[in-house]
C-alpha positions, 0 to 999 in steps of 0.5 A: 571511775577509779579504775579508768584513772588507774588504766590511764596511769598505767598507759601513760607509765608504759608508754614513757609519759609519766615521769619522762625526763631525768632532768627536773632542774634543766630549765631550757632542755626541750622534750626531744633531748630530755627523752633521748638523754633520759632513755640512755640514762634509764638504760644505765639504772641512773636517776635524776641528779641528787637533790642532797643539801651537801656535797657535789654531784657531777654527771657526764653523759657521752652519746656518740651517733656510731658508738657505745653510750657512756655515763660517768657520775662522781658524787663528793661528800666526805669522799668522791665515789665514782659510778660509770656505765657504757651500754651496748647500744649506740648514742644515736640509736637504741641504748641496748644494755649495760656492757660494762659498769665501774663503781670505786671510791677516788683516791685523794690524788684523783679528787685533787685532779678532778676538782682542779679540772672541774674549777678550770672547766668553769661550768657555773658561769654559763656555756659558750654558744654550741651547735647542734648537728646530726652525726658526732657526739653529744657531750652533756655535763650536769652539776649539782651542788647545794647552791644549785644545778647547772647543765652544758649540752655540747655537740662535738666540742671543739677547742676553743672554747671548750678546751677545759670542758673537754679536758674535764669530760676526758679526765672523767672517762680516764677515771672510770676506765671504760676503754672509751676515749672520744675525740672531740 
């Protein structure tokens, strides 16, 4: 009996059924998106955002249909550390492999600009209504701090009502210097 259970667990892990989503705190995320987003984050070596009782963790995942997938994560405690990845695959298709990786500490001026834009984006007070489309770019921002978790999932954001959200994401891309500036 133990060998049958082991075979089932190994099979489930090999087909991606075990621990499929990297979004354990995202209440309204459907299976399709959880699988799609997780597949790209796994290819980048990313995990679920930290459950650390201190600091804040912000991650922007950009999945353009016909361009390279990008992730930028900023973890702040005493200092703010940035980790970014660009994949060789496209966001609407298979992720590919890591094409470029950046890891560095943000300067005090960068931290100030980031925190200012994060406040302006006001992620903690709910995402405006957003459409879902076929071609374009999926912009996913997750934020985790001791008080809780929030996630925004926006398809090809437009101004209004997403100007501050767009500015936050574009600032994170500039700080990562991955040479990948998307158009909304």
